[in-house]
C-alpha angles and dihedrals in degrees: 000000000000089000092054090044089052091061088057108037106025110249099160132089143182126240128203111215121193105225092209100060106007095239113157128216126183107241101179138351133191098055125149097241110311094216098138108042130177132172120215122218090261093057096257111143124213119194127183129209131234094261095047092235101111134047109193114208118210117190117224089259089058097257112146116220124206105283121253112244120216134186116210090214091057093050091071 
């Protein structure tokens, strides 16, 4: 159930891990699920949720914008 709730209330987050020393830093919290993650050339991160209904947008400074909502039926 927690996974399903995460799609609705934003329980996921992203960590930045330094590969040289393993130090972890929280980059963003409150994401829908962050399962599919991609980084744009400007450092912006986009992360999708389990159901494919939200795309979280994380600015390079870690600020989370309102997620884009998509409907699979509208994509065709």
